[in-house]
N, C-alpha and C positions, 0 to 999 in steps of 0.2 A: 796712220793710228790704224789699230787692226781692231776685228768687229771688239773684241771683248775689251778694249782699253777707250775708256770713257774717261771724261773731266772730273777729276778727283775733289774737286772744289764743289760740286751742285748733287742734289739728290732728287730727281723730276720728281716731279706736280701734278694733280690733274689730268688733261687731255694727254699731255709730256708722255706719260707711264707707256702710250701705246708701243711709241717708237723706241723706248727701252724693251719691251718685252722681247724673247729670246724666240724670232722669229721662227730659224733653222730646227730649233726644236718642236715650236709646235705644228708647223709643216711634215716634220717626220712622222708626226703620231698622227696626224691625218691621213699620210700614207700608211702606217701599218694600220689605222681603222679602213680601209680600203679593202687593203687587203684582206683584211676581216670578214669584210661585205662580200666580196669577189666566194671566198672559200666556204662561206656559210650558206650564200647562193647555189654555190654548186654540190655542195652535201647535201643541200633540200630537193638537189632532182630538178633545179632551174625553178624552184617555186620562192618566189623574193618577199613573201608576207611572211615564210613560217619562221624562219632565223635572220634573214640578211636585216631588213628594214627597223626589225627590235633593237638589232646590233647598232644600227646607222641613229637610229634614231636617243639609243643611249648616248653614245657617243657624243652626238649634236647638243644635247642634254650636260655631258659631262664636259665639255670644251668651253661649255659656258661657266660651267660653274670652277673651272679651271681659270678660268679670266678673271669671274670675282677673286675669286683669292689670288690672284695674281697678281692685283692693286690693291689690296687691303695692306695697308703698310707691314713691315718684318714684326717690328715691335709687337704687335698686336698678337702674333703667333707664337713669337716666343711668352708674351705674358700668358697664356690659357692653354700652353704645350701638358701642363700638369691637370689642367682642368680636361683637356681632351682625352688625356691617357684613363684620368679618374671613371668619364664618363664610356669609356670601351670597356673598362674590365667591370662595372656594373653590369651591360650589358653581357658581355659575356661570364657573369654570374646569375642572370636571369636567363642565358640559355636553356639549362638545363629544368627549367620551371613553368618557363613556356614557349620554349624553341619547338620550331616545327621540325619534324622527320621526314627526311628524305632519303629514300636508298641506302637503309640503316644506320644512318649518321644523324644527331641533331645539333644542327648548325646553326639554324636560319630564326629571324624574330618575324611573326609576322606583324605588318605596320598596318595592315587594314588595303591599302594601296598598293602597296608591296611585300617583298621580301629580304630583309636584310640579314647578313652573316658577319656579323660581329667581328669575326677572326680577322677579315680582310682590313678593315678600317686599323685593328689593333698591330698590327704591321709598321703601318704611319704614325700611330702614337707610341709605340715603344720609340723611335726614331728621334719622334719630336720631343719625347719628356728627357731625352739621352742628353741632346743638343742642347736643351733648356739648363740641364743641371751642368753640363761643362762648362757650358757659356758662363755661368758664377763660380765655378771653382777656382779658386786656385790652382797654378800649374805645378807648384809645389807639393800640391797634397794628390795631386791625379791617381798615384802609384799608393800612398797607401792604404794600405787593408782596409782600416774603415770605411776608405771615401771609396773605396773599390764593390765593397757589401751592397749597400744601397742598388748601383745600378745593375748586378748580379739581382736583386729579390724583383727591382722591375722589370726585370726581363724573364725573371723566371715564374712570377709569378700566373702571365698570362698563357705563358708554355704551357703549365700545368693543367691549366683549363681548358684549352684547345686540347688538349692530349686526350680529355678524358671526353670529348664529343663522338668521336675519335677522329681528327685531323692531323696526322700527324705531318703530312708536308708543310699546311701553313705553320705547325711547331715549328720548323728547323727553318723555314724562313723568318718568322718570327725572333728565333735565337740569333741566326747569322747576318740580321741586320743590327740588329743592338751590337754584336760584337763587336761590326766594323766599326761604328761609332765611338767604341768603347777605345778600341784599338789608333783609330786615326788622331783621337784626341788625346793620346800618349801614355795612356795606359802598357804599362811594362811589359813585354813579351812573353816575361817569366810567367804570369801568370796566364799566360795563351797556353801554353806549355802545360801548366797544373791540369788549364779545363779537359785538354786533350787526351791526359793522362786517366782522368778523371773518367770521361767518353767512353775512354776502351774497357774502363772496369764496368762501367755501366753497361755497353755491349754485351760483355761478359753476361753480366749477372741475368738483364733482358732474356738472351739463350738459354742461362742455365733456369730460367724461372718456368718454362715454356710446360705443360700438363701438371705445373703446382697448383695449390691452394694459393699461390701468391704470385700468379701469373702477370706481366708487366704489360701486354700486348694483346690485342683481340688476334685470337684463331686468323682470319685472313689478313692479318697483316705481316705475321710468320710464313703464310702463306703464300705471300708476295716477296718475302724475300727468299723462299725455295723456288720460286717462279724465275726469281731473278740469274740465279746460280745457275740454273739447268731449267729454262723455258722447254726443254723438250720434251721433259717427266713428264708433264700433262700438259698438251697439245689442245688436245678437245676441253681441257677445265679450266685448269688455275692458270695454264701458259698459253689462253687460244689467245689472247687481248696481244698482247708482245710479240706472237708468231704471227699473227695477223698483219701486225704494226711493220714490221720486219720484211713481208712478204711485199707489201704495199710500196714502202720506201725502194727495195730492193728492183721493184718493176720497172718504178720511172725513171732508173736508169740517166743519163748525163741530161736529158731537155725536158723528161716527162711525154707521160702518153695526150696532154693538151687539156685543154679547158674542162671540164666535164667529161671526160672521158676515161676517166680513172673507173677500171672494175671492181675493185676492192671495196670501195663505198660504196658505189651505185648499185653492188649489189647486196651491200648491207652486212658483209663479214666485218666490216672496223667498228670496233667498238666504242662507243662514245667520241664520233665522230665531228660531231659538231663542239668539243669541251675541251677533253684533257689531248686529245688523238688529230688533232685537227691538223696538226702540223704531217703527220704522215698523209690527208688527203694533198698537201700542196706538194711533200713530198714525189706522189703519185703523179700530179696530173703535171707538173713544173719540172720536174729531176731535181738532180745536184745544184744547176743551173738558180732554180727557184727558190732553193734551203739556202746557198750561199749568198744571195740575194735578200733574203729575209735576216739573215744573220749580219750582213751590211747595214741596214736599216738599225738594227736594234744597236750594234758596235757604233754608228753616228751618233744616236739619242745618249747615250754612254758618254762619249766625247763630248757634245757638246753640255751635256750637267756635269763632268769632273773639270772644263775648261774655264765655267762660270763658276764654281766651286774653288778653286786654285786663286782666281783674281778678287776673290771675294775676302775685303778685310775684316767682316764682320763672322766672329766665332762664331757663331748659335746657325747664322747664314750657311758658314761651309762647311759645319757638321750636317747640316741638316740635309743637305745638295749632296752629299757624298753618301749619308745615309739612304738618302731616296734612292740614287741612283744604282747602290749595290743591292738592295732589295730589288729594284727591277732587274736588274743582273741574276740574280739567284733564281728570280720568278721563269724566265724564259731557259735560263743555263736546266736548271731540273727539270723543265718540261719536256725539253729536244734530247735530253739524252737521256729520261725516262721513257720515251717511246722508240730511241733507238737501242735500248735495252742494257743501256751504262750503269743505271741506277736502278734500284726497285721501282716498280709502279707506286707512285705516293697521292696522284690523286692535284697535280699542278697546274691552272690553265696557262695559256701560252697567252702571254699579256696583250691586251689591245685587239686579239687575234681571233679568240676562241670566245665563245657565245656564253655570257655573263654579266648580271647587272652588277653585284655588290664590288666583284673583281675590278672593273671598268671604272665604280666609283671611285673605288680609295685610289689608283691610280690616277685618276685626273685629278683628285685632290692634292695627292703626293705631289704630281707636276705643277701644280698650282702653287704649291708653295715654293717648289725647286724656282717656279719662275718669281715671286716675289721676292726670293733670297736675289735674285741676279737682279730685279727694277731698285731694289732701295737698297744693295750695297753702298758704303762708305765711296764718291766718288774723289 
């Protein structure tokens, strides 16, 4: 009997839930957090209190939250999914009026004891509400136009609010996670062809609107696109970040310069070295081997999430697990592609490695939901 095969006649209760926890997944998450701890210790120049200790405290808190979420029956999470979505939507609506501004963007709510970025939680809220929607929808109606319109609206509402903050990277992740849930639920691929054509037309409109009264993106976002296409056009200005990132990655070679031996981040050439560009630090210090090792960790997490989803007989649990795992994939895929210059810089953190509280909290809640689906699946 394999790890994912259990007695289909039973559903674990009480303390026995601990035995059914997806322990390989939990240990992989711990390995990622420890990697982040080491990198944050390094970028702080050996100062353990600056970023490293807060990071591990946040993960420990998040891990405890994950266990609490995991042990709560999946039916509960299914029932409150619409409420979770609405609460997230209300918080997004509150950001323009009561939000905290940082770095020219207004994305956070001040809770007194901490700040919270509602858009991070909304990534999970969208996946939850769509899984709830398709769990109760007759499969014969999934691809009918009327029943496709509602999930599209559920995705677009938070996406538009997040774009206004502005936060293009998070908006992309919300749309991508929602689209995956719709696809897995059985929505006809013709709708996705139509959306692709629509996005193409939208992008055309975005570029055509530049410099007009109806400009659709901020000036700095257009500048990021130009930098992506030609980083060398302004190496000391808009192209500085990605130029320094590539230099650091290239200098790492096969095995890297060694732990805390990276010159680019030690001499403060690397921007946002503790958040968006932390993969660059890892690449400089541990080289190609370190980068591949991190990708293997991420891939293993994806594997355990998908394996759990594919053996789950509960439709809500399956859609939830796949939605969460693919959103997680977009997190690290976009970040790593961004620092390598493969996509424009959009400000997406490296999950469980970058410094940040809201992203950590959202991800640990999300993996708690995956664990709940794993523990409470029909057996």
